[in-house]
SEPA-557693 format. One record per residue (C-alpha): residue in three letters; residue number from 1; x, y, z. Coordinates in steps of 0.2 Angstrom, whole numbers. Layout:
<rs>
<r><aa>ALA</aa><i>NUM</i><xx>X</xx><yy>Y</yy><zz>Z</zz></r>
...
</rs>
This chain:
<rs>
<r><aa>UNK</aa><i>1</i><xx>456</xx><yy>525</yy><zz>523</zz></r>
<r><aa>UNK</aa><i>2</i><xx>447</xx><yy>513</yy><zz>513</zz></r>
<r><aa>UNK</aa><i>3</i><xx>462</xx><yy>509</yy><zz>506</zz></r>
<r><aa>UNK</aa><i>4</i><xx>470</xx><yy>507</yy><zz>521</zz></r>
<r><aa>UNK</aa><i>5</i><xx>457</xx><yy>497</yy><zz>528</zz></r>
<r><aa>UNK</aa><i>6</i><xx>456</xx><yy>485</yy><zz>510</zz></r>
<r><aa>UNK</aa><i>7</i><xx>475</xx><yy>481</yy><zz>516</zz></r>
<r><aa>UNK</aa><i>8</i><xx>474</xx><yy>477</yy><zz>530</zz></r>
<r><aa>UNK</aa><i>9</i><xx>457</xx><yy>466</yy><zz>528</zz></r>
<r><aa>UNK</aa><i>10</i><xx>470</xx><yy>457</yy><zz>515</zz></r>
<r><aa>UNK</aa><i>11</i><xx>475</xx><yy>437</yy><zz>521</zz></r>
<r><aa>UNK</aa><i>12</i><xx>489</xx><yy>438</yy><zz>521</zz></r>
<r><aa>UNK</aa><i>13</i><xx>497</xx><yy>445</yy><zz>537</zz></r>
<r><aa>UNK</aa><i>14</i><xx>500</xx><yy>464</yy><zz>538</zz></r>
<r><aa>UNK</aa><i>15</i><xx>515</xx><yy>476</yy><zz>545</zz></r>
<r><aa>UNK</aa><i>16</i><xx>511</xx><yy>494</yy><zz>550</zz></r>
<r><aa>UNK</aa><i>17</i><xx>524</xx><yy>502</yy><zz>552</zz></r>
<r><aa>UNK</aa><i>18</i><xx>518</xx><yy>520</yy><zz>561</zz></r>
<r><aa>UNK</aa><i>19</i><xx>535</xx><yy>534</yy><zz>559</zz></r>
<r><aa>UNK</aa><i>20</i><xx>537</xx><yy>551</yy><zz>556</zz></r>
<r><aa>UNK</aa><i>21</i><xx>551</xx><yy>558</yy><zz>544</zz></r>
<r><aa>UNK</aa><i>22</i><xx>561</xx><yy>566</yy><zz>561</zz></r>
<r><aa>UNK</aa><i>23</i><xx>560</xx><yy>550</yy><zz>571</zz></r>
<r><aa>UNK</aa><i>24</i><xx>576</xx><yy>544</yy><zz>574</zz></r>
<r><aa>UNK</aa><i>25</i><xx>574</xx><yy>525</yy><zz>575</zz></r>
<r><aa>UNK</aa><i>26</i><xx>560</xx><yy>529</yy><zz>561</zz></r>
<r><aa>UNK</aa><i>27</i><xx>576</xx><yy>533</yy><zz>552</zz></r>
<r><aa>UNK</aa><i>28</i><xx>582</xx><yy>515</yy><zz>560</zz></r>
<r><aa>UNK</aa><i>29</i><xx>566</xx><yy>505</yy><zz>557</zz></r>
<r><aa>UNK</aa><i>30</i><xx>566</xx><yy>509</yy><zz>536</zz></r>
<r><aa>UNK</aa><i>31</i><xx>578</xx><yy>497</yy><zz>531</zz></r>
<r><aa>UNK</aa><i>32</i><xx>577</xx><yy>484</yy><zz>543</zz></r>
<r><aa>UNK</aa><i>33</i><xx>559</xx><yy>480</yy><zz>539</zz></r>
<r><aa>UNK</aa><i>34</i><xx>565</xx><yy>479</yy><zz>521</zz></r>
<r><aa>UNK</aa><i>35</i><xx>577</xx><yy>463</yy><zz>528</zz></r>
<r><aa>UNK</aa><i>36</i><xx>559</xx><yy>460</yy><zz>535</zz></r>
<r><aa>UNK</aa><i>37</i><xx>551</xx><yy>460</yy><zz>516</zz></r>
<r><aa>UNK</aa><i>38</i><xx>565</xx><yy>452</yy><zz>508</zz></r>
<r><aa>UNK</aa><i>39</i><xx>564</xx><yy>436</yy><zz>519</zz></r>
<r><aa>UNK</aa><i>40</i><xx>547</xx><yy>435</yy><zz>515</zz></r>
<r><aa>UNK</aa><i>41</i><xx>540</xx><yy>443</yy><zz>499</zz></r>
<r><aa>UNK</aa><i>42</i><xx>525</xx><yy>443</yy><zz>492</zz></r>
<r><aa>UNK</aa><i>43</i><xx>517</xx><yy>432</yy><zz>508</zz></r>
<r><aa>UNK</aa><i>44</i><xx>516</xx><yy>446</yy><zz>521</zz></r>
<r><aa>UNK</aa><i>45</i><xx>512</xx><yy>466</yy><zz>519</zz></r>
<r><aa>UNK</aa><i>46</i><xx>523</xx><yy>480</yy><zz>524</zz></r>
<r><aa>UNK</aa><i>47</i><xx>519</xx><yy>496</yy><zz>525</zz></r>
<r><aa>UNK</aa><i>48</i><xx>522</xx><yy>515</yy><zz>532</zz></r>
<r><aa>UNK</aa><i>49</i><xx>512</xx><yy>525</yy><zz>539</zz></r>
<r><aa>UNK</aa><i>50</i><xx>517</xx><yy>542</yy><zz>541</zz></r>
<r><aa>UNK</aa><i>51</i><xx>506</xx><yy>550</yy><zz>561</zz></r>
<r><aa>UNK</aa><i>52</i><xx>511</xx><yy>568</yy><zz>554</zz></r>
<r><aa>UNK</aa><i>53</i><xx>501</xx><yy>563</yy><zz>538</zz></r>
<r><aa>UNK</aa><i>54</i><xx>489</xx><yy>554</yy><zz>543</zz></r>
<r><aa>UNK</aa><i>55</i><xx>482</xx><yy>562</yy><zz>558</zz></r>
<r><aa>UNK</aa><i>56</i><xx>466</xx><yy>552</yy><zz>559</zz></r>
<r><aa>UNK</aa><i>57</i><xx>472</xx><yy>537</yy><zz>558</zz></r>
<r><aa>UNK</aa><i>58</i><xx>485</xx><yy>536</yy><zz>568</zz></r>
<r><aa>UNK</aa><i>59</i><xx>474</xx><yy>544</yy><zz>582</zz></r>
<r><aa>UNK</aa><i>60</i><xx>461</xx><yy>529</yy><zz>577</zz></r>
<r><aa>UNK</aa><i>61</i><xx>476</xx><yy>517</yy><zz>584</zz></r>
<r><aa>UNK</aa><i>62</i><xx>480</xx><yy>525</yy><zz>599</zz></r>
<r><aa>UNK</aa><i>63</i><xx>496</xx><yy>532</yy><zz>593</zz></r>
<r><aa>UNK</aa><i>64</i><xx>508</xx><yy>538</yy><zz>604</zz></r>
<r><aa>UNK</aa><i>65</i><xx>522</xx><yy>537</yy><zz>601</zz></r>
<r><aa>UNK</aa><i>66</i><xx>533</xx><yy>533</yy><zz>586</zz></r>
<r><aa>UNK</aa><i>67</i><xx>541</xx><yy>520</yy><zz>578</zz></r>
<r><aa>UNK</aa><i>68</i><xx>526</xx><yy>510</yy><zz>582</zz></r>
<r><aa>UNK</aa><i>69</i><xx>525</xx><yy>493</yy><zz>572</zz></r>
<r><aa>UNK</aa><i>70</i><xx>508</xx><yy>488</yy><zz>573</zz></r>
<r><aa>UNK</aa><i>71</i><xx>504</xx><yy>467</yy><zz>562</zz></r>
<r><aa>UNK</aa><i>72</i><xx>488</xx><yy>467</yy><zz>561</zz></r>
<r><aa>UNK</aa><i>73</i><xx>481</xx><yy>450</yy><zz>552</zz></r>
<r><aa>UNK</aa><i>74</i><xx>462</xx><yy>448</yy><zz>544</zz></r>
<r><aa>UNK</aa><i>75</i><xx>458</xx><yy>463</yy><zz>547</zz></r>
<r><aa>UNK</aa><i>76</i><xx>461</xx><yy>462</yy><zz>564</zz></r>
<r><aa>UNK</aa><i>77</i><xx>476</xx><yy>470</yy><zz>576</zz></r>
<r><aa>UNK</aa><i>78</i><xx>487</xx><yy>453</yy><zz>581</zz></r>
<r><aa>UNK</aa><i>79</i><xx>500</xx><yy>463</yy><zz>590</zz></r>
<r><aa>UNK</aa><i>80</i><xx>509</xx><yy>479</yy><zz>594</zz></r>
<r><aa>UNK</aa><i>81</i><xx>529</xx><yy>484</yy><zz>594</zz></r>
<r><aa>UNK</aa><i>82</i><xx>534</xx><yy>501</yy><zz>603</zz></r>
<r><aa>UNK</aa><i>83</i><xx>551</xx><yy>507</yy><zz>596</zz></r>
<r><aa>UNK</aa><i>84</i><xx>564</xx><yy>500</yy><zz>586</zz></r>
<r><aa>UNK</aa><i>85</i><xx>563</xx><yy>480</yy><zz>581</zz></r>
<r><aa>UNK</aa><i>86</i><xx>576</xx><yy>471</yy><zz>574</zz></r>
<r><aa>UNK</aa><i>87</i><xx>573</xx><yy>459</yy><zz>560</zz></r>
<r><aa>UNK</aa><i>88</i><xx>574</xx><yy>443</yy><zz>568</zz></r>
<r><aa>UNK</aa><i>89</i><xx>562</xx><yy>451</yy><zz>582</zz></r>
<r><aa>UNK</aa><i>90</i><xx>550</xx><yy>456</yy><zz>567</zz></r>
<r><aa>UNK</aa><i>91</i><xx>552</xx><yy>438</yy><zz>556</zz></r>
<r><aa>UNK</aa><i>92</i><xx>549</xx><yy>429</yy><zz>572</zz></r>
<r><aa>UNK</aa><i>93</i><xx>536</xx><yy>438</yy><zz>576</zz></r>
<r><aa>UNK</aa><i>94</i><xx>527</xx><yy>434</yy><zz>559</zz></r>
<r><aa>UNK</aa><i>95</i><xx>533</xx><yy>416</yy><zz>557</zz></r>
<r><aa>UNK</aa><i>96</i><xx>522</xx><yy>416</yy><zz>571</zz></r>
<r><aa>UNK</aa><i>97</i><xx>507</xx><yy>422</yy><zz>562</zz></r>
<r><aa>UNK</aa><i>98</i><xx>513</xx><yy>413</yy><zz>544</zz></r>
<r><aa>UNK</aa><i>99</i><xx>511</xx><yy>399</yy><zz>552</zz></r>
<r><aa>UNK</aa><i>100</i><xx>494</xx><yy>400</yy><zz>560</zz></r>
<r><aa>UNK</aa><i>101</i><xx>486</xx><yy>405</yy><zz>542</zz></r>
<r><aa>UNK</aa><i>102</i><xx>493</xx><yy>392</yy><zz>533</zz></r>
</rs>
């Protein structure tokens, strides 16, 4: 949990994918997140949290369905999305926050 908090408090935006291994849409979200990471490189953090292996963290952020994406900026949840998101949607959302930070 402390490592997670350190990551989300980073000065660059952090997109967290709360997922489950048994979830079909979650399996499709993974490659999309890889595309987004390729676009932004080191200007964003993208991490995946398995809700079944991290129930305390999932409860802390009120994860009720997967996939749930939360974008953290300086440790604060700035955006939350439910379900499968396409690369262009995530790119547009991240650009909103990257431009604010720079």
